Each structure stands twice: as C-alpha cells, then as structure tokens.
C-alpha positions as a Markdown table, in Angstrom:
| # | Residue | x | y | z |
|---|---|---|---|---|
| 1 | Met | -15.7 | -0.4 | -16.4 |
| 2 | Asn | -12.3 | -2.0 | -15.8 |
| 3 | Ile | -8.6 | -1.2 | -15.4 |
| 4 | Lys | -8.5 | -0.3 | -19.1 |
| 5 | Asp | -10.5 | 2.8 | -18.3 |
| 6 | Ser | -7.6 | 4.1 | -16.2 |
| 7 | Lys | -4.3 | 4.5 | -18.1 |
| 8 | Phe | -2.6 | 5.1 | -14.8 |
| 9 | Leu | -3.8 | 1.9 | -13.2 |
| 10 | Ser | -3.3 | -0.2 | -16.3 |
| 11 | Glu | 0.4 | 0.2 | -15.8 |
| 12 | Lys | 0.3 | -1.3 | -12.3 |
| 13 | Lys | 0.6 | -4.9 | -11.2 |
| 14 | Val | -2.3 | -5.7 | -9.0 |
| 15 | Ala | -3.2 | -8.6 | -6.6 |
| 16 | Ile | -6.3 | -9.4 | -4.7 |
| 17 | Val | -6.4 | -11.2 | -1.3 |
| 18 | Ala | -9.7 | -12.7 | -0.1 |
| 19 | Glu | -10.5 | -14.5 | 3.2 |
| 20 | Glu | -11.8 | -17.8 | 1.9 |
| 21 | Leu | -13.8 | -18.7 | -1.2 |
| 22 | Thr | -16.2 | -21.3 | 0.3 |
| 23 | Gln | -19.6 | -19.7 | -0.5 |
| 24 | Leu | -21.3 | -17.0 | -2.6 |
| 25 | Gly | -22.5 | -14.1 | -0.4 |
| 26 | Gly | -22.1 | -10.4 | 0.0 |
| 27 | Ala | -18.3 | -10.5 | 0.3 |
| 28 | Glu | -18.0 | -12.5 | -2.9 |
| 29 | Arg | -20.2 | -9.9 | -4.8 |
| 30 | Val | -17.7 | -7.3 | -3.8 |
| 31 | Leu | -14.9 | -9.6 | -5.0 |
| 32 | Asp | -16.7 | -10.2 | -8.3 |
| 33 | Cys | -17.0 | -6.4 | -8.9 |
| 34 | Ile | -13.3 | -5.9 | -8.2 |
| 35 | Leu | -12.5 | -8.7 | -10.6 |
| 36 | Glu | -14.5 | -6.9 | -13.3 |
| 37 | Ile | -12.1 | -3.9 | -12.7 |
| 38 | Phe | -9.0 | -6.1 | -12.4 |
| 39 | Pro | -9.8 | -9.3 | -14.4 |
| 40 | His | -6.2 | -10.4 | -14.7 |
| 41 | Ala | -5.2 | -10.0 | -11.0 |
| 42 | Pro | -4.4 | -13.2 | -9.1 |
| 43 | Val | -6.7 | -13.9 | -6.2 |
| 44 | Tyr | -4.9 | -15.2 | -3.1 |
| 45 | Thr | -7.2 | -16.8 | -0.5 |
| 46 | Leu | -7.0 | -19.1 | 2.6 |
| 47 | Val | -9.0 | -21.9 | 0.9 |
| 48 | Trp | -11.0 | -22.3 | -2.2 |
| 49 | Asp | -14.0 | -24.6 | -2.6 |
| 50 | Asn | -14.7 | -24.6 | -6.3 |
| 51 | Lys | -17.9 | -26.6 | -6.0 |
| 52 | Lys | -19.5 | -24.5 | -3.3 |
| 53 | Thr | -18.6 | -21.3 | -5.3 |
| 54 | His | -20.4 | -22.9 | -8.3 |
| 55 | Arg | -17.1 | -22.9 | -10.3 |
| 56 | Arg | -17.4 | -19.1 | -10.6 |
| 57 | Tyr | -13.7 | -18.5 | -10.1 |
| 58 | Glu | -12.3 | -21.2 | -12.4 |
| 59 | Lys | -11.4 | -18.7 | -15.1 |
| 60 | Phe | -9.4 | -16.6 | -12.6 |
| 61 | Asp | -5.9 | -17.2 | -11.2 |
| 62 | Val | -6.9 | -18.4 | -7.7 |
| 63 | Arg | -4.0 | -19.1 | -5.4 |
| 64 | Pro | -5.0 | -20.8 | -2.1 |
| 65 | Ser | -2.8 | -21.0 | 1.0 |
| 66 | Phe | -1.1 | -24.2 | 2.3 |
| 67 | Ile | -4.3 | -24.8 | 4.4 |
| 68 | Gln | -5.9 | -26.0 | 1.2 |
| 69 | Lys | -3.7 | -29.1 | 1.2 |
| 70 | Met | -4.0 | -29.9 | 4.9 |
| 71 | Pro | -6.2 | -32.9 | 5.9 |
| 72 | Phe | -9.9 | -31.8 | 5.4 |
| 73 | Gly | -8.4 | -28.3 | 4.7 |
| 74 | Ile | -11.2 | -27.2 | 2.4 |
| 75 | Lys | -14.3 | -28.6 | 4.2 |
| 76 | Lys | -12.9 | -28.1 | 7.8 |
| 77 | Tyr | -10.7 | -25.1 | 7.3 |
| 78 | Lys | -11.9 | -23.5 | 10.5 |
| 79 | Trp | -10.1 | -26.3 | 12.4 |
| 80 | Tyr | -6.9 | -24.5 | 11.3 |
| 81 | Leu | -7.7 | -21.2 | 12.9 |
| 82 | Pro | -4.5 | -21.0 | 14.9 |
| 83 | Leu | -2.5 | -21.5 | 11.6 |
| 84 | Met | -4.3 | -18.8 | 9.7 |
| 85 | Pro | -2.0 | -15.9 | 10.6 |
| 86 | Lys | 0.9 | -17.9 | 9.3 |
| 87 | Ala | -1.1 | -18.8 | 6.1 |
| 88 | Val | -1.9 | -15.1 | 5.6 |
| 89 | Glu | 1.7 | -14.0 | 6.1 |
| 90 | Ser | 2.9 | -16.8 | 3.7 |
| 91 | Phe | 1.5 | -15.1 | 0.5 |
| 92 | Lys | 4.3 | -13.9 | -1.8 |
| 93 | Leu | 3.2 | -10.5 | -2.9 |
| 94 | Lys | 6.5 | -8.6 | -3.5 |
| 95 | Glu | 6.0 | -8.3 | -7.3 |
| 96 | Tyr | 2.8 | -6.2 | -7.1 |
| 97 | Asp | 2.4 | -2.4 | -7.0 |
| 98 | Leu | -1.1 | -2.6 | -5.5 |
| 99 | Val | -2.6 | -5.2 | -3.2 |
| 100 | Ile | -6.3 | -5.1 | -2.4 |
| 101 | Ser | -7.4 | -7.2 | 0.6 |
| 102 | Leu | -11.1 | -8.0 | 1.2 |
| 103 | Thr | -11.4 | -8.8 | 4.9 |
| 104 | Ser | -13.9 | -9.7 | 7.5 |
| 105 | Ala | -11.3 | -11.5 | 9.6 |
| 106 | Leu | -7.5 | -11.9 | 9.1 |
| 107 | Val | -6.3 | -11.2 | 5.5 |
| 108 | Lys | -5.6 | -7.6 | 6.3 |
| 109 | Gly | -2.5 | -9.0 | 7.9 |
| 110 | Ile | -0.7 | -9.8 | 4.6 |
| 111 | Lys | 2.9 | -8.5 | 4.5 |
| 112 | Thr | 3.8 | -5.9 | 1.9 |
| 113 | Asn | 6.8 | -3.6 | 1.5 |
| 114 | Ser | 7.1 | 0.2 | 1.8 |
| 115 | Asp | 7.2 | 0.6 | -2.0 |
| 116 | Gln | 3.9 | -1.2 | -2.4 |
| 117 | Thr | 0.4 | 0.1 | -1.6 |
| 118 | His | -2.0 | -2.1 | 0.4 |
| 119 | Ile | -5.6 | -1.0 | 0.4 |
| 120 | Cys | -7.9 | -3.0 | 2.7 |
| 121 | Tyr | -11.7 | -3.2 | 2.0 |
| 122 | Cys | -13.1 | -4.1 | 5.4 |
| 123 | Asn | -16.5 | -5.7 | 5.8 |
| 124 | Thr | -16.0 | -5.7 | 9.6 |
| 125 | Pro | -13.2 | -6.0 | 12.2 |
| 126 | Thr | -12.9 | -9.6 | 13.1 |
| 127 | Arg | -16.2 | -10.5 | 14.7 |
| 128 | Tyr | -15.2 | -13.6 | 16.6 |
| 129 | Leu | -12.3 | -11.6 | 18.2 |
| 130 | Trp | -13.9 | -8.3 | 19.1 |
| 131 | Ile | -17.7 | -8.6 | 18.9 |
| 132 | Asp | -19.0 | -12.2 | 19.2 |
| 133 | Ser | -16.1 | -14.0 | 20.9 |
| 134 | Glu | -18.1 | -15.6 | 23.7 |
| 135 | Asp | -20.6 | -17.1 | 21.3 |
| 136 | Tyr | -17.8 | -18.2 | 19.0 |
| 137 | Val | -16.2 | -20.2 | 21.8 |
| 138 | Lys | -19.5 | -22.0 | 22.4 |
| 139 | Thr | -20.5 | -22.6 | 18.7 |
| 140 | Ala | -17.3 | -22.7 | 16.6 |
| 141 | Pro | -17.3 | -25.6 | 14.2 |
| 142 | Ile | -14.3 | -27.3 | 15.7 |
| 143 | Pro | -13.6 | -30.7 | 17.4 |
| 144 | Phe | -15.0 | -30.8 | 20.9 |
| 145 | Phe | -11.6 | -31.7 | 22.5 |
| 146 | Val | -10.2 | -28.4 | 21.1 |
| 147 | Arg | -13.0 | -26.2 | 22.5 |
| 148 | Pro | -11.4 | -25.7 | 25.9 |
| 149 | Leu | -8.3 | -24.2 | 24.2 |
| 150 | Met | -10.3 | -21.6 | 22.3 |
| 151 | Pro | -10.0 | -18.8 | 24.8 |
| 152 | Met | -6.2 | -19.1 | 24.6 |
| 153 | Val | -6.3 | -19.3 | 20.8 |
| 154 | Leu | -8.5 | -16.2 | 20.6 |
| 155 | Asn | -6.3 | -14.3 | 23.0 |
| 156 | Tyr | -3.3 | -15.0 | 20.7 |
| 157 | Leu | -5.3 | -14.0 | 17.6 |
| 158 | Arg | -6.4 | -10.7 | 19.2 |
| 159 | Lys | -2.8 | -9.7 | 19.7 |
| 160 | Trp | -1.9 | -10.7 | 16.2 |
| 161 | Asp | -5.0 | -8.9 | 14.8 |
| 162 | Leu | -4.1 | -5.6 | 16.4 |
| 163 | Lys | -0.6 | -5.8 | 14.8 |
| 164 | Ala | -2.2 | -6.8 | 11.5 |
| 165 | Ala | -4.5 | -3.9 | 11.5 |
| 166 | Phe | -1.6 | -1.5 | 11.0 |
| 167 | Arg | -0.3 | -3.3 | 7.9 |
| 168 | Pro | -2.7 | -1.8 | 5.4 |
| 169 | Asp | -1.7 | 1.6 | 4.1 |
| 170 | Phe | -5.4 | 2.5 | 3.8 |
| 171 | Phe | -8.7 | 1.2 | 5.0 |
| 172 | Ile | -12.0 | 1.3 | 3.1 |
| 173 | Ala | -15.1 | 0.5 | 5.3 |
| 174 | Asn | -18.2 | -1.0 | 3.8 |
| 175 | Ser | -20.5 | 1.3 | 5.8 |
| 176 | Ile | -20.4 | 4.1 | 8.4 |
| 177 | Asn | -21.3 | 1.4 | 10.9 |
| 178 | Val | -18.1 | -0.5 | 10.1 |
| 179 | Gln | -16.1 | 2.7 | 9.9 |
| 180 | Lys | -16.9 | 3.4 | 13.6 |
| 181 | Arg | -15.8 | -0.2 | 14.5 |
| 182 | Ile | -12.5 | 0.1 | 12.6 |
| 183 | Lys | -11.8 | 3.3 | 14.6 |
| 184 | Lys | -13.0 | 1.7 | 17.9 |
| 185 | Tyr | -11.0 | -1.6 | 17.7 |
| 186 | Tyr | -8.0 | -0.6 | 15.5 |
| 187 | Gly | -7.7 | 3.1 | 15.9 |
| 188 | Arg | -7.5 | 3.5 | 12.1 |
| 189 | Asp | -9.3 | 6.0 | 9.9 |
| 190 | Ser | -11.2 | 4.7 | 6.9 |
| 191 | Phe | -13.1 | 5.9 | 3.8 |
| 192 | Val | -16.6 | 4.5 | 3.2 |
| 193 | Ile | -17.5 | 2.8 | -0.1 |
| 194 | Tyr | -20.7 | 0.8 | 0.2 |
| 195 | Pro | -20.9 | -2.8 | -1.1 |
| 196 | Thr | -22.4 | -3.5 | -4.5 |
| 197 | Val | -25.7 | -4.7 | -6.0 |
| 198 | Asp | -26.5 | -5.2 | -9.6 |
| 199 | Thr | -29.7 | -3.2 | -9.5 |
| 200 | Thr | -30.4 | -3.6 | -13.3 |
| 201 | Lys | -31.4 | -7.3 | -12.9 |
| 202 | Phe | -34.3 | -6.5 | -10.5 |
| 203 | Lys | -37.7 | -5.8 | -12.1 |
| 204 | Pro | -40.9 | -4.7 | -10.3 |
| 205 | Ser | -44.1 | -6.7 | -10.7 |
| 206 | Lys | -47.6 | -7.0 | -9.3 |
| 207 | Lys | -47.7 | -7.4 | -5.5 |
| 208 | Glu | -48.9 | -10.7 | -4.0 |
| 209 | Asp | -50.2 | -11.6 | -0.6 |
| 210 | Tyr | -47.0 | -12.4 | 1.3 |
| 211 | Phe | -44.1 | -10.9 | 3.2 |
| 212 | Leu | -40.6 | -12.1 | 2.5 |
| 213 | Leu | -37.6 | -13.1 | 4.5 |
| 214 | Val | -34.3 | -14.1 | 2.8 |
| 215 | Ser | -31.7 | -15.5 | 5.3 |
| 216 | Arg | -29.5 | -18.3 | 6.4 |
| 217 | Ile | -31.6 | -20.3 | 9.0 |
| 218 | Glu | -29.2 | -19.8 | 11.9 |
| 219 | Pro | -29.8 | -18.4 | 15.5 |
| 220 | Tyr | -27.9 | -15.2 | 14.9 |
| 221 | Lys | -30.1 | -14.3 | 11.9 |
| 222 | Lys | -33.2 | -13.9 | 14.2 |
| 223 | Val | -35.4 | -16.0 | 12.0 |
| 224 | Asp | -37.1 | -17.3 | 15.1 |
| 225 | Leu | -38.1 | -13.7 | 16.0 |
| 226 | Val | -39.9 | -13.3 | 12.7 |
| 227 | Ile | -41.7 | -16.6 | 13.1 |
| 228 | Asp | -42.9 | -15.6 | 16.5 |
| 229 | Ala | -44.2 | -12.3 | 15.1 |
| 230 | Phe | -46.1 | -14.0 | 12.4 |
| 231 | Lys | -47.7 | -16.6 | 14.7 |
| 232 | Gly | -50.1 | -13.9 | 15.9 |
| 233 | Leu | -50.8 | -12.4 | 12.4 |
| 234 | Arg | -53.0 | -13.3 | 9.5 |
| 235 | Glu | -50.4 | -12.3 | 7.1 |
| 236 | Asn | -48.4 | -14.8 | 5.0 |
| 237 | Leu | -44.6 | -15.2 | 5.2 |
| 238 | Lys | -42.2 | -16.8 | 2.7 |
| 239 | Val | -38.8 | -17.8 | 4.1 |
| 240 | Val | -36.0 | -18.2 | 1.5 |
| 241 | Gly | -32.8 | -19.9 | 2.6 |
| 242 | Ser | -31.4 | -22.9 | 4.4 |
| 243 | Gly | -29.4 | -23.6 | 7.5 |
| 244 | Thr | -28.8 | -25.8 | 10.5 |
| 245 | Lys | -32.0 | -24.7 | 12.2 |
| 246 | Met | -34.3 | -25.2 | 9.3 |
| 247 | Asp | -36.1 | -28.4 | 10.4 |
| 248 | Glu | -36.5 | -27.0 | 13.9 |
| 249 | Met | -38.0 | -23.7 | 12.6 |
| 250 | Lys | -40.3 | -25.5 | 10.3 |
| 251 | Lys | -41.8 | -27.6 | 13.1 |
| 252 | Ala | -42.3 | -24.4 | 15.2 |
| 253 | Ser | -44.1 | -22.5 | 12.4 |
| 254 | Pro | -47.9 | -22.1 | 11.8 |
| 255 | Ser | -49.5 | -22.7 | 8.4 |
| 256 | Asn | -49.2 | -19.0 | 7.3 |
| 257 | Ile | -45.4 | -19.5 | 7.1 |
| 258 | Glu | -43.8 | -21.2 | 4.1 |
| 259 | Phe | -40.2 | -22.3 | 4.0 |
| 260 | Val | -39.2 | -22.1 | 0.3 |
| 261 | Gly | -35.6 | -23.3 | 0.8 |
| 262 | Arg | -32.8 | -22.2 | -1.5 |
| 263 | Val | -33.9 | -20.8 | -4.9 |
| 264 | Ser | -32.3 | -19.7 | -8.1 |
| 265 | Asp | -31.4 | -16.1 | -8.7 |
| 266 | Glu | -34.2 | -15.8 | -11.2 |
| 267 | Asp | -36.8 | -17.1 | -8.7 |
| 268 | Leu | -35.4 | -14.9 | -5.9 |
| 269 | Ile | -35.8 | -11.8 | -8.1 |
| 270 | Lys | -39.5 | -12.7 | -8.7 |
| 271 | Leu | -40.0 | -13.3 | -4.9 |
| 272 | Tyr | -38.5 | -9.9 | -4.1 |
| 273 | Ala | -40.8 | -8.2 | -6.6 |
| 274 | Gly | -44.0 | -9.9 | -5.5 |
| 275 | Ala | -43.7 | -9.3 | -1.8 |
| 276 | Lys | -45.6 | -6.7 | 0.2 |
| 277 | Ala | -42.4 | -6.0 | 2.1 |
| 278 | Phe | -39.1 | -7.5 | 2.9 |
| 279 | Ile | -38.3 | -8.4 | 6.6 |
| 280 | Phe | -34.7 | -7.7 | 7.8 |
| 281 | Pro | -34.7 | -8.6 | 11.5 |
| 282 | Gln | -31.0 | -8.8 | 12.4 |
| 283 | Glu | -28.2 | -6.3 | 12.9 |
| 284 | Glu | -25.7 | -6.5 | 10.0 |
| 285 | Asp | -22.5 | -4.7 | 9.2 |
| 286 | Phe | -24.3 | -3.4 | 6.1 |
| 287 | Gly | -26.7 | -5.9 | 4.5 |
| 288 | Leu | -27.3 | -6.2 | 0.8 |
| 289 | Thr | -30.7 | -7.9 | 0.8 |
| 290 | Pro | -32.6 | -4.7 | 1.8 |
| 291 | Val | -31.0 | -2.9 | -1.2 |
| 292 | Glu | -32.0 | -5.8 | -3.5 |
| 293 | Ser | -35.6 | -5.6 | -2.2 |
| 294 | Met | -35.7 | -1.8 | -2.9 |
| 295 | Ala | -34.3 | -2.4 | -6.4 |
| 296 | Ala | -37.2 | -4.8 | -7.0 |
| 297 | Gly | -39.7 | -2.1 | -5.9 |
| 298 | Thr | -40.4 | -3.7 | -2.5 |
| 299 | Pro | -40.2 | -1.7 | 0.8 |
| 300 | Val | -38.2 | -3.0 | 3.8 |
| 301 | Ile | -39.1 | -3.5 | 7.5 |
| 302 | Ala | -35.8 | -3.6 | 9.3 |
| 303 | Tyr | -34.4 | -3.7 | 12.8 |
| 304 | Lys | -33.3 | -0.2 | 13.7 |
| 305 | Arg | -29.6 | -1.0 | 14.2 |
| 306 | Gly | -26.5 | -1.6 | 12.1 |
| 307 | Gly | -26.2 | -1.1 | 8.3 |
| 308 | Ala | -29.9 | -0.9 | 7.7 |
| 309 | Leu | -29.9 | 2.6 | 9.1 |
| 310 | Glu | -27.7 | 3.6 | 6.1 |
| 311 | Ser | -29.9 | 2.0 | 3.3 |
| 312 | Val | -33.5 | 2.2 | 4.5 |
| 313 | Val | -35.2 | 5.6 | 4.6 |
| 314 | Pro | -38.2 | 5.4 | 7.0 |
| 315 | Gly | -41.5 | 6.5 | 5.5 |
| 316 | Lys | -39.9 | 6.5 | 2.0 |
| 317 | Thr | -38.3 | 3.0 | 1.4 |
| 318 | Gly | -39.5 | 1.1 | 4.5 |
| 319 | Glu | -39.9 | 1.2 | 8.2 |
| 320 | Phe | -37.9 | 0.3 | 11.3 |
| 321 | Phe | -38.9 | -1.7 | 14.3 |
| 322 | Tyr | -37.3 | -1.5 | 17.8 |
| 323 | Pro | -36.6 | -3.1 | 20.2 |
| 324 | Gln | -35.6 | -6.4 | 18.6 |
| 325 | Thr | -38.7 | -8.4 | 19.7 |
| 326 | Ala | -41.5 | -10.3 | 18.0 |
| 327 | Glu | -44.0 | -7.9 | 19.6 |
| 328 | Ser | -42.3 | -4.8 | 18.1 |
| 329 | Leu | -42.0 | -6.3 | 14.6 |
| 330 | Ser | -45.6 | -7.5 | 14.8 |
| 331 | Lys | -46.8 | -4.0 | 15.6 |
| 332 | Val | -45.1 | -2.5 | 12.6 |
| 333 | Ile | -46.4 | -5.2 | 10.2 |
| 334 | Lys | -50.0 | -4.6 | 11.5 |
| 335 | Asn | -49.7 | -0.9 | 10.7 |
| 336 | Phe | -47.8 | -1.4 | 7.4 |
| 337 | Arg | -49.4 | 0.0 | 4.2 |
| 338 | Pro | -47.5 | -1.2 | 1.1 |
| 339 | Thr | -49.2 | 1.2 | -1.3 |
| 340 | Lys | -47.7 | 4.3 | 0.3 |
| 341 | Tyr | -44.2 | 3.6 | -1.0 |
| 342 | Arg | -43.3 | 4.9 | -4.5 |
| 343 | Leu | -41.5 | 2.7 | -7.0 |
| 344 | Asp | -39.3 | 5.5 | -8.3 |
| 345 | Ile | -38.1 | 6.5 | -4.8 |
| 346 | Leu | -37.4 | 2.8 | -3.9 |
| 347 | Gln | -35.3 | 2.3 | -7.0 |
| 348 | Lys | -33.5 | 5.6 | -6.8 |
| 349 | Gln | -32.4 | 4.7 | -3.3 |
| 350 | Ala | -31.2 | 1.3 | -4.4 |
| 351 | Tyr | -29.2 | 2.7 | -7.2 |
| 352 | Lys | -26.9 | 4.5 | -4.7 |
| 353 | Phe | -25.5 | 1.0 | -4.1 |
| 354 | Asp | -25.3 | -0.1 | -7.8 |
| 355 | Asn | -22.2 | -1.9 | -9.3 |
| 356 | Lys | -21.5 | 1.1 | -11.5 |
| 357 | Val | -21.4 | 3.5 | -8.5 |
| 358 | Phe | -19.1 | 1.1 | -6.6 |
| 359 | Lys | -16.6 | 0.7 | -9.4 |
| 360 | Glu | -16.4 | 4.5 | -10.0 |
| 361 | Gln | -15.9 | 5.2 | -6.4 |
| 362 | Leu | -13.3 | 2.4 | -5.9 |
| 363 | Leu | -11.3 | 3.4 | -9.0 |
| 364 | Ala | -11.3 | 7.1 | -8.0 |
| 365 | Tyr | -10.2 | 6.2 | -4.4 |
| 366 | Ile | -7.4 | 3.9 | -5.6 |
| 367 | Glu | -6.1 | 6.5 | -8.0 |
| 368 | Ser | -6.1 | 9.2 | -5.4 |
| 369 | Arg | -4.0 | 7.0 | -3.0 |
| 370 | Leu | -1.5 | 5.9 | -5.6 |
| 371 | Lys | -0.8 | 9.2 | -7.3 |
C-alpha cells in the first residue's frame, strides 16, 4: 500500500522530517513504513549516519541539516544540542502540501505556512526536557566542560519546545500513554496510531529451555533488575543486545545467563520463537519488542507501566509484574506456565500492530485532515 492507492494524496507534494538517522530502532521502523506509502518524499533530518543505518536510506532523498557538516557533526551531533532548534527551523519546506514530522524531541518545531498541513507523529514529548532532565544533565554524551551549562541550555530548550509544540496542525500519538503526555506537557489533543511491526516475518517454533531479553545494555533499560531476578532462579536467560554496561553486566551474571550480543534479524526471529517467555522490564512509551514476541508465538512478562499496558493482555498474551523489583519479577517467573498461552490468541493480538494496519490507519487519518 502506497500513495498510488489514494488518488487524492497522489496529487499532493509530501515531505518527511525525522529527528536523526543514526541507528535502526522503533522510530526508524515507523519511518520505513511511511516511506513505503510515500517513496518519493524527501526525508529531512538533523544528521544522517549512512553506515550506522546500514545504508538503508541510500535510495531515498535524504537531506541532513547543517549540523551534518559541523566538526564531528555525525558522530558527536549531541554536542550541538543548543543549535538544534536553529537546524530544525532551517529546513526549507514551503513547496510541500503535506509535511509529516516523526518526533521524539525537536523536529515538531519545523516551520510551515498556513496553506500547508503539518502532521506530527509523536513517539514522546521530549524526554530530556520534561521527563528525564535530571538524569540527562548527569549522563548526556557531551564534553565535561559543557556539563555545568546544561541546566541553562535545557531551560532555553523547554521554552522553545513549548512554542514548537503549537506548530503542528495535528498530532498523532504512538500510544494512549504518549497521548496523555502530549496533553499534559503541551496541552494538545492527539489521535492514537500505534507503531508498526511486520508480523508476517515471525514464525512460531518448538519452545526451548530459556527466557529472552532483547535490549540495549544501558542502566535505564533495567537489565540489571532482570539479572538480579535470575540469580535466584534455576531458569536460563538469553540476553540479546549490546551497550555501555555489557562487560559490567556480564561479570555480575551467574552461569544461567548468556549474553548473546547483537544478532541478525533472522537469528532474532528464531530466538523469539524458541523462548518460554519474553522479559520486558522497563517502562516504555510503547515498546515494539513485546509485539514481536507475541507475533512469534511467545508470551510476555512485562513491567506493569507504560506502553506494555496497551499491548500485553494478562492471562492471554502474558503477565505483568509490579513493583519494578527483582523480587517481583522473580515471583512471576516462578509461577509462569508457558503452555497456558494459545498461539492463535498471541498472534491475533500482535496483528493489531501490523504494518498493514498502520498504513491503512495513517492514510485514512491524513486524508481526513486534508479534505
């Protein structure tokens, strides 16, 4: 399904604006799906790392901001945080009828005219300004001599972000969780369209003797909590992913925990399918990995907060643990019975978030706002 399926939209000039193209994650999957609808739309972005995005966007018309050409602009683009509002406002977008911004930070602040339509797909209001600002000041990847200035920089960005939040004509939220945040921080209404998973590529298989965690190995992902939970269990855990805390976590782990590292998509699909259950210990805006797990026929054990509440159905496609402690998680794992979860129910729930559903909903929404 693409723009050719809509005679009305095929007559419109469309541009897409993304934050930064420096990795392949959930936000990039949404971008990929939108590019399937609008394959000829230029993609404006703050910076583009072609290597780290595995050359996926070479065939598209990618237009980075001036930050791309700054010293270390691609690898150290976060150094230029104070310049990002200027970079966002510098995009020349006057020739387009429709501009779609995909934001988790600042690109909702692009400037458009009254005769254009700007629809913002929001993964979250800017976390480091409204939710995690104290942690960001301590841990932001910036030169040490700049860190004392960060509170002043964030204060300036908060003021700009509030103004920027009124530039989109319409907001789409990636979950009810995020919809509430958009209303709380920006005072804007929004329409929910869940992010996208290609459910067709996941195939169930015979269950093996392990639980699965797929995550960046970073403090905020709560990998340490899962490790602590499995220290007192006889169950096996496979950890897929990498990050700054990987070596430290490995050293702290007993023999029933295996760090697999980064794997190919094909291997990840097999790991999902073979697991007894998928562990999702952190609070996320939405979270695509539980949906991928269900698509592979594997139930989910998730922390009872955030976007997991919208994808996991307790007793049907998984279970919740609360509070966010190793003891609470360990208790759920001890009582977990993988055989009680039906494959057809798991896959039916996952399909609600399929690429096809996302495209149909997005196209219908865009047409309703342009007509």
